[in-house]
N, C-alpha and C positions, 0 to 999 in steps of 0.2 A: 188705778185700772181697777174697772170691773166686768169680771167676767160674770156674766150671769148662770153659766150652766156648763158642764161638760160632762158630755155622754159617752159610753162606750157601747157603741152600737154595732151589731154587725151590717153589713151591706142589705141585709132584708130588711133590719129596723129603719137605714134611711132611707130606702126605698119600700115600706111598711105600705102595704095594702089594706089597711086598717087606718092608721092615721096618714093623709095624704099629703106628705110633703111635699114641697114645691121648690126646687133649687134655682135662682135665676141667675145665670152670671151677667154682670149688667154688660151691657154693648160696648162701653169704652174699657173694657180690660182687656188685656192682651190677647192674641188670637190663639186657637189650638195647635200651638208646638212641639208635642209628644211624637217620636220618633220610633220606628222598627225597634230599636234599643230597648226603648221605655216600654212599650207592647210586649217585645220580647220578656223582660223581668218582669215586668205583672204579669203575666199567664205563665212562668215558669214557677213563681212565686207562691202561688195558688194552688197549682196543680202539683207540685211537689213537693206540698208540705202537708201537715197534719188540718185539720178543719180548726176556722179560728183563726187562723194564721193574719199576723198583726200589720197592716198595709201602712201605719203614720195615722196624720190626725189632718183633719181641714178646718177651716175658721169661717164662720157665719156671720153675719150681723144679725141682732133679735128680729124676730119672723114677725110681719104682720098675718094677720087672720082674716081671711075672706068667709065670714060666717055661712053666707048664702052657698059658698059651693062645701062648705066644709073642708077646705084647703089651709095651708098656712104655710105662707112664701118667704122664704130665707134669701137673703143676698148670700152669694158668693165672694167672700175674699180672699182665701187662699185654698186651693185645692180644688180648683176647677179642670184642672186636666185629669186628675187621676178621675174623678166625679163623671166627668165625661167621657172616659176610655173604658170605666165599669161598665156603663149605659151601652158602649158601641160591644163590650162582650157581650151581654146579657143578651142584645140583639141578634149577635153573631148565634148564640145558643138556642133562641128561639129559632132563627132561621133554620137552622139543622133539626131543629125536633121537627117540625112542620113538613121537613121534607119527607118526612115518615107518618103521616097522619093516618094512613089508613092501618097502621100498627097500635095505634093509640086509642085505647078506653075510654069510657064515660068516665070514670074515675081518676084514672091520671088526668087527663085536658080540666077538670075540676078541680083537683088538689095541688097538680105541679105545675102547669103547662100554660093555664089564665091565668095564676097570681103572676106567673113569669112576665105576660104580657103587661099583664096593671102593675107593675114595677118600672114601664116603662112611659106607658102612657095613663090617662086617669081613667079610671072604668066609669065615673060618671059623665066623663065629657072626653070622649076619644080623639077631641082636635088639640088636648092639652099635653104636651110631654113635661114628665117627672121632672128631668135635669134640662134646661134650655140655657145653650151656648149663646157664646154674645154673637154678635152679625160679621164683625171684622172676615174680609179673605172669605166670604161664602159661608161660615161655620153655621153658623142657624140654617141658612137655606140647606146647606147638606144635608145637617143633621135631620132636618125636618123630614127630605126626601127619602133617607137611608129609611128612618123609619115609616113613613107612609108605604115604602114596596116593601117591606118584610114585615113590619109589626102589625101594622094596620089604623096608620093615624089618619084620622079621618078629616082629611082638609083636601084642598081644591090648590095644587101647583103644579107648576112644568121641571122638570127634570133640570136643573142645573147643568149648564153649558162646563164643557171640562170638570165635569164630579171628579174622573177619574184619576184626576193629576193630582187633587188635594187629599190633604191627611186626615177629612173624616173618612172619609172615602178608602183610603190606605188600611186606616187601621181596621174599620169591619173588615174589610177585605183579608187582612192578616190574619184576625180572629177566625172565621170563618173557613180557611186555610189551615191552622192551625189543629184546629177541632177536627177536621174532615181527614186531616194525617192520625188524629189521636181514634178514630173510629174506623180508620181503614179495616175492611177486612169482615166487620160486621152488617150485619142488615137486620131490619123490622125492628123488631124490640127489643132483640140486644142493642141494639145501637141508639134507641132512644135512652134505654137503661143507663148506657155510660153519658149520655150527653147529661141525664139529670143530675146523675152524680156528680158532673162537674159544678152543674148549676149550684148543687146544693155546697160547694167548697168556694164557689164564689159566693154566694148569699153568707157563708158564717164567718168570710175575712171579714175581720174588726177593722174599723175605721174610725177614729175619735172624732166626736164632733164638738168643736169647740164654740159656743155661744156668747158673746161680746154684744153690749151694747153699740159700740162706735166703732168706726174707720183707725180711730186714734189708739182705741184698747187693742186693737188684731194688732196693730202693727209692734208694738212692744211685745207682743210674744212672737214674733219671727226670728230675732236672734237665739232664743233658746231651742227652737224647735227644730226637729230634725227630719224635715220632710223628704219627699220622695222628690215632688215639684220644685220649680223656682219659684222662690219669694217674692211677693211684692215689693217691691222698692218703697221707700216714703213718696218718690215723686209720683209711681204708679197712682200712689194712695189719693194724694191730693189730687191727682186727674179724674180718679173714681168720685170723688166728692165732689169737687166743681163742676162737673159733667152732670152728676146726681142732681145737684142744686140749682143748676141753670136747666138742666128736665124740668125740674116742678114750676119754674118760671115758666118754660116759653121750650115747649117739648117737642112742636113743630118744627123748629129749627134746631133740634139736637146736632145734626150734620153739618148744619152752620160752626156750631160752635167746637163741636169735632175739629175741623178744620183747623180751629183759630188755635187750638191746642197744639194742631199738629204745629202749626208754624212756630209758635214757641219753642218745638224742641228742635226744630230745624233750627232754629236763631243760635241754638244751644250746641247743637254737633250732635255725635251719638258716645260719645264719651259719659258714663254714667256719674262719674268724679264729678266731671264741670257740670252738668245739671243741678246736682244737688248743692253746691258749692253756690251757684246763682240762685237758689233757691231761700239760703240761709243769709247770704250777701246780700240778696236783694230785701229782706227783714231788717238786716245791721244796720243797712245803709239810712234807711228811712224809718228809725223804729220810732222814734219822738212823734213826726207824723199818723206813723201805722197804729200806736197805740191810743189816741185822744180819744175817740168815739168809746174806749174803754173804762178811760180811768172813771172808779168812780168813788163812794164815799171814803173808801179804805186812803185815798190819798196816793194811792202809791202811781206814779208816774209811768210805770212801763209795766202795767196787770200781765201783759202778752209773755213776756219773759224780760230780761238784759239781754241777752243774745239768744240767736237761735244757732241749736245745738242737732246733732243728729235727732237725740229722745227726744225733742220736746218741738222740731219742725212741724210737724203735722197735726201737732195740736194748736201751733200758734196760725194753720193757716186753715185748720177746721174752724176755730174759735170767729177768726175773719168773715166767713162765708156762712155764721148763722142768719144773719140779716136777709130780710128778703131779696136786696140787690147787692148783697153782699157778694156773692159768685162771681156777678156778672162785672161788680168794680174791681175783682181780683185780677181776672181775664183779660180786663183790660191794662192794669198794670203791667200785669206778666207781658203782653204782647209788647209793650211799646219798651218795657226795659231790656228784655232778652235781646232785641234789637240794637238797643244800647251797648250789650254786652257783648253782641256778636262781635262789632268795632273792636270791642277791649281785645276779646281774645284771640281774632286777626281771622273769625271766620267772612265778616263781612270785608270784602275786599273792593270797596266801590272806589278809593283814593290808595292803592296798595304801593304808590309812590311817595307818598306824602310823609313829610319829616314826622308826622305825627305817627300814621301807621309802621317807618321804620322803629322809632322807640317803642313802641308797643310791641314788636316783636322781639327787641332788645331785653324788653322787661320780661319777659315769658322766658326768654332763656337762662336771663340770671337770676332765674326762680321768684320772680316776686309778686303769685298770684294773689298772694295774704292782700296785697294792694288794690284790687280787683274791686273790694268795697268800695274804697275812696273815690274811685276811677269812676265807677258806676255812679255816685254820689254829683261830681263833676259834670259828669257827662251831662246827666238830667237836670243839672241846675246851670247850667254851661253860658245860658240867655240870662238867668236872674243874676247871675256871679258876674256876668259882663265877663268873660275869659275868653280870647281871641284862641282859634286853633293853635298858632304860635307858642303861646302863653300853655296851653293844654300839654303840646310837643317838649317842651322844657320841664315840665311837673313829672311827665314820662319819665324822662331822662335823670331827673333828680333821683326818683327812686329808682333807677336801676344802679346809681351811685348807692343808693341807700341799699342794696339788699346784695350787693357785691359786699360790702362791707361788711353786714352784720351778718351773711351767709356765713363768713370767713370768722367771725369773732363772737358769733352768736348772743351781739351787743344790738339791739336788746334781744329779751329770749323770746321765743314763739310764742308762748304763752300773752301774750303782753300784745302781742301783733294788731289783733282783732279789737280788743278796745284802745288800743292807739289811733286807731283808724276813724275808730266812730265818733273817738273824743274829736276830732279833727274835724271830721263832718257837721257835728254838733257844735263847735265854736265858731266855726264859719258861719253858721246860719245865724246863733244865738248873739253873736258881735257886730253881724251885717258885714264882714268884712267882703269888698270886692275887688277884681281887676288884679290889679299888683300886689294889692296889698295884701289879698288872701292868698296870691302863690308867695308871696316875701312870710306870710306865717307859717304855713305849709312847711317852707325851706328851713324855719328855727325848730317848728315842732321836731322835725326829724333829726335836724341836726342835734339836738338838746337832747336826745335819746340815743346817739349814736356811739360807738367804739372810737377814743381819740385815735387820732392819727399814728400814734406811736405806738398804740395798740395793733391796729392796724397794719401797721409797718415789720412789725413784730411776729403778726401771723403769718403773713407774707414771705417772709423773711426763712419759717419754719418747713416742715415738711408737709405744706401746703397740698400738693395731692394727696397724701395718703389722710388729710382731714379731711379735704372735701374736692374730689375727682370731678366732679362737675363743674364747678365753681373755677378749677383750676384750668379745666377746656374753654369757658367761657374769657378768662383772662387772657390765657394765650390767643384765641382768635380776634378777641379786639387788639391787642396788638399787631398782631398778624396781617390784619384787613388790609389796610393801606397798600401790602404789597402782593394784594391776588391780584390778576391782569384776567381779563374777559377770556386769557386762553385756558385757564386752571378751572378747575370745578370749585364749586362754595362751597366754604370752609363747614357749611353747617349739613350739605347733602348727602344724603343717606340713599344705600342700595334698597333694593328690594326686598331683602333681608329684616330691615329697620336698621343695618349697623352704618356706623357714619362710615365714608370712602376716607376720610383724615379722620388720624387717630394720634394721641398723645404718645410719644416715643419718650422713653427713658435712654438718653446719651449714653450714660456709665448703664451698663444692664441691673435689672433690679433680681434679678434671679439670685438664691443663691448659692446655687455654683458658679463662681465667677472665672471664665476663661482665663489662661494662662496670660493671654496677650494684655487684656486688661491688669489684672494683678503687676503686671510688670510695668505698666505705662502710670497707674494711680499712685503704685506703692515698691516700685521697685524690685517687683518679687516677693514683697513681702506680704502673704495672705494676710495674719491679723492683720493687719495696717489697712491693706484694701477691705477688709471685710467694717473694719472701725470707720473709712470715710463712705463706702454705702449705706451703714446706718445713718449719717450722719447727715449726707448730700442727695441723694440717690433720690430721693423727693420733692427738694428743694426746687424754684420758679429756673435756677441753672443750668438745670441736669434735665431739663422738660423741652420738648418742641413737638412739632406738629409736622406728622410724615402719613401718606397716604398706603405706605407699606410697612408700617411698622411687624408684620408677623414675618416678614422675608429680611427683614434687617438683625430684629432678634439680639444674637449675644454676635456679631460681628465684629471683627476689631474694626477700630473706629476710622482709619482711612478707608475700610473697605465702603461702612457705611456711606460715610462723606460722598465717595465718587461713583457709587452704584448706580447701573443705569440699567434702561430695561430693552426688550429684544429689539426696540426698534431705536436702542441708542438715546431716548431721553433720558435725563436726571430725573431719579427717583429717589437718591440719598440725599442729601444734608445742602446739595446744590440744586434745589427744586424751586429756588425763586422765593421763597417767603423771607423777610426781612428777620426772623427769627434766627436764621442761620447765620447770620452775617460773621458772628465769632468763629463757627466750624467750619466754614469753606477757606479760610485763611492761617489755618492751622494744620499740622501734624500730629500733634497730641491732648490728650485730653486729662487732664489733672485737676486737682482738689483746689487748686490757688484758681484754676481756666473756671470752674465752677462756682468759685466764691463773687470771681470778679463779675460772671454773669449773671448770676443770682441780684447782684449790687444794679445792676442796670436794668434789668427788668422788673423788678422791684421800685423803682424810680419811675419808671414808665408806668407803673399799675399806678401809681400813688396820684400822678399826674391824671391818667385817665379817668378815677372816680375821685377826682376833688372836688370835693361842697363849693369852694369855691369858685370854681370855674365856670360854674353857673351861675346867669343873671339875668334880672326880670325886666 
């Protein structure tokens, strides 16, 4: 990583009237997002501390010099919220001071007030602002109007509609009002001097400017910097680079390309982890093809990297965009592949009732996201590989079996999954496998690295809930699903709070204080024996079921749990209709032997449900 320079300037140095620095926030960065809490914190930090208060750091890419105007332009990568807010605070100060113009003498105007204005707009060209916000949500338009109206920016623009509803205007008005409170009761020159004292505190505040050579260098700094603002993510910076590159090719169509980028994000949804995973898996799935243009004399087949990681992701995409048409090719690829990924993650509901969509939903529930790399490859190459939708559905079902077994046995280990799926993708292509032969090959690779049936059975017989409660839920829902009727709520439905409607119920309670009724039932009143049974069996499949009323059942006696009804007379205990409770509704007791018998039964059903041999192409 190359850090070009690290400066320890004050706000006065950053917005120096001698060296005309311009801080340009690219139009494709996130909009201005600071709110009243942020404005208040900044104002209080500056005004309630001594001069020279440290406000944090910001990162810019190496500046370009305009010799004609004697200016240097920096692209702001991180810190735009703070820079914009500081300039709005200075604008509010200038506005308040100029309300007392009759009290200002020539020396004060020359030494203090004109320099303040020149920190906001160029002295040599009063149509240019020192901080240039990006354009989203009228940010630039609103900012320029505020400086035109209050500072004297020389430009012809109309007042933006609904200006007062947006954050630029709200920030300026917040500072204007706070300053008014601080000078309340003062008149004339006394008021001006008080405002200039606040201005000196603002200008003396320290903001470390870190100048780097590239976006990739900037990203590597984020993890170690404790900035007040929200740092840009790798996905944000890929967007910045990509749109910056296409702007150089076709600036007139930048809004079109920005909309295409928005289409990519729409395909991926709002979850950042999903977005970042797509960008990594998009490289990993097609790494051979992607690396071909970069193979040089060194002979390395993967000069961009063997796999995409959080630390090298930005460098991979930056390198790919270096050629003249690289950014356009990457954007085309991301648009197409994100649409495929949208089907995989279930956001594209074009055929929600298809078997393929059903199996993809099951794969998500089985925690199989690592295999999306393989699925992206298969979806992209479906025609070339001659894979029918029915075959793809069976392959996803195969992956469900694989991940249920893997997530309970940790075989193969998590660290091996990425390279396993990359290897399968590349072997399919290099060996020219198609159709059923390709599907059979994938099955063989997955079976070969999976745990044996004996090891899987051993894990199922143990304290499965304690090992992996999420996978336990999944197994129980798969077993129970045939008994769910249209009158019942779906097993995966959630409340508005995010909690599941149906929850895991421990039949023999798992709490430390075992109720006397249960001690008597499972251990003839022997507490030490009851504790022994609890420690050995409470988290096994045989002692688990699904109920929507877990918190109400809790430590109740067995028969009370079994027969419990709600105020409407509906069965809310073990007589709720799920097949998981067949053994429970026909008995008045619950003992260690019964738990073991039910465990054996449910283990058998699970082995059958996730048997590789049951999947035939």
